[in-house]
C-alpha positions as CSV (number, residue, x, y, z in Angstrom):
1,M,103.9,179.1,185.0
2,R,105.0,180.1,182.0
3,A,108.1,177.4,182.5
4,D,105.3,174.3,183.0
5,V,102.9,175.3,179.8
6,D,106.4,175.3,178.1
7,E,107.5,172.1,179.4
8,L,104.0,170.7,179.1
9,K,103.9,171.7,175.2
10,A,107.2,170.0,175.2
11,R,106.2,167.0,176.5
12,I,103.0,167.1,174.1
13,E,105.3,167.7,171.4
14,Q,107.7,164.6,172.6
15,L,105.0,162.2,172.9
16,E,103.4,163.5,169.7
17,A,107.1,162.9,168.2
18,E,106.8,159.2,169.8
19,V,103.3,158.8,168.6
20,N,104.8,159.6,164.9
21,K,108.2,157.7,165.7
22,A,105.9,154.1,166.5
23,E,103.4,154.7,163.8
24,A,106.6,154.8,161.6
25,E,107.9,151.8,162.9
26,E,104.3,149.8,162.7
27,I,104.3,150.8,158.5
28,R,107.6,150.1,158.0
29,R,106.6,146.5,160.2
30,R,103.5,145.9,157.8
31,Q,105.5,146.7,155.1
32,T,108.0,144.1,155.9
33,A,105.9,141.8,156.6
34,E,103.8,142.5,153.7
35,K,107.0,142.2,151.6
36,A,107.7,138.6,153.6
37,L,104.2,137.7,152.6
38,E,105.0,138.2,149.2
39,D,108.3,136.9,148.6
40,A,106.8,133.7,150.5
41,R,103.7,133.6,148.0
42,K,105.7,133.2,144.8
43,P,107.3,129.9,145.7
44,F,104.0,128.8,146.6
45,D,102.0,130.4,143.5
46,D,105.0,128.4,141.6
47,A,104.3,125.2,143.4
48,K,100.4,124.7,143.3
49,K,101.2,125.7,139.4
50,K,103.6,123.2,139.1
51,W,101.5,120.8,140.8
52,D,98.4,121.8,139.0
53,A,100.4,121.4,135.6
54,A,101.2,117.7,137.1
55,K,97.7,116.6,138.1
56,R,96.3,118.3,134.6
57,P,97.2,115.2,132.5
58,R,96.4,112.6,134.8
59,E,92.9,114.2,134.9
60,E,92.9,114.5,131.6
61,A,94.0,110.4,131.3
62,E,91.3,109.7,133.9
63,I,88.4,111.7,131.2
64,K,90.3,109.8,128.6
65,E,89.9,106.6,129.8
66,R,86.5,106.9,131.1
67,E,85.5,108.0,127.9
68,A,87.5,104.8,126.1
69,Q,85.7,102.7,129.0
70,S,82.0,104.2,128.2
71,A,83.2,103.8,124.3
72,Y,84.1,100.1,125.0
73,R,81.0,99.7,126.7
74,L,79.2,101.1,123.9
75,A,80.7,98.9,121.4
76,S,80.7,95.7,123.4
77,A,76.5,95.8,123.7
78,E,76.3,96.6,120.3
79,F,78.6,93.6,119.4
80,E,76.6,91.8,121.5
81,R,73.2,92.8,120.4
82,V,74.4,91.8,116.8
83,N,76.1,88.8,117.6
84,A,72.6,87.5,118.7
85,R,71.0,88.7,116.0
86,I,73.4,86.9,113.8
87,H,73.2,83.9,116.1
88,R,69.4,84.0,115.7
89,E,69.3,84.3,112.1
90,M,71.8,81.8,111.5
91,T,69.9,79.2,113.6
92,E,66.7,80.3,111.5
93,A,68.7,79.7,108.5
94,E,70.0,76.6,109.8
95,L,66.4,75.8,110.8
96,A,64.8,76.6,107.4
97,R,67.6,74.4,105.2
98,A,66.9,71.6,107.7
99,K,63.6,71.7,106.8
100,A,63.9,72.5,103.4
101,V,66.4,69.6,103.4
102,A,64.0,67.1,105.1
103,E,61.1,68.3,102.5
104,A,63.5,67.7,99.5
105,R,64.2,64.2,101.0
106,K,60.8,63.8,101.3
107,E,60.0,64.2,97.9
108,Q,63.2,62.6,96.7
109,Q,61.7,59.4,98.5
110,R,58.4,60.2,97.5
111,L,59.6,60.4,93.7
112,A,61.7,56.9,94.1
113,E,58.5,55.4,95.5
114,E,56.6,56.1,92.5
115,I,59.7,55.4,90.1
116,K,59.1,51.9,91.7
117,E,55.8,51.7,91.3
118,R,55.9,52.6,87.5
119,E,58.5,50.3,86.7
120,S,56.9,47.7,88.3
121,R,53.8,47.9,86.8
122,G,55.2,47.5,83.3
123,P,55.4,49.7,80.4
124,A,52.4,51.8,79.8
125,P,51.0,51.5,76.9
126,Q,51.7,54.0,73.7
127,G,49.4,56.7,73.8
128,V,48.0,56.2,77.2
129,C,49.2,58.4,80.2
130,A,50.0,57.6,83.2
131,A,48.2,59.7,85.5
């Protein structure tokens, strides 16, 4: 019976050694897989950095374009507002000038008629003021 027990103990030790060997193999494989993953990750990270770096100027350019477009729209709206105001002021000035010219022409005509009327009456006697 002692031989059976020794044989069983030996079998237990053999199985324990197999378990240890399997665990060691699993650890080695996991480490190998982790190393392979790290090795594969580096080119991925480098490529991602390059891609991000390449996108950044484009994104910055798009932002600058949107800012420039917004500034253009604001400047355009301001230009149109000022243009409309100036056009309105020039139209008002033109109307005021036309009115002033018309009034001046009317007054010139009235004065010319008054001169003709006075000249047709002849010279006024001295000392008499014509009204």
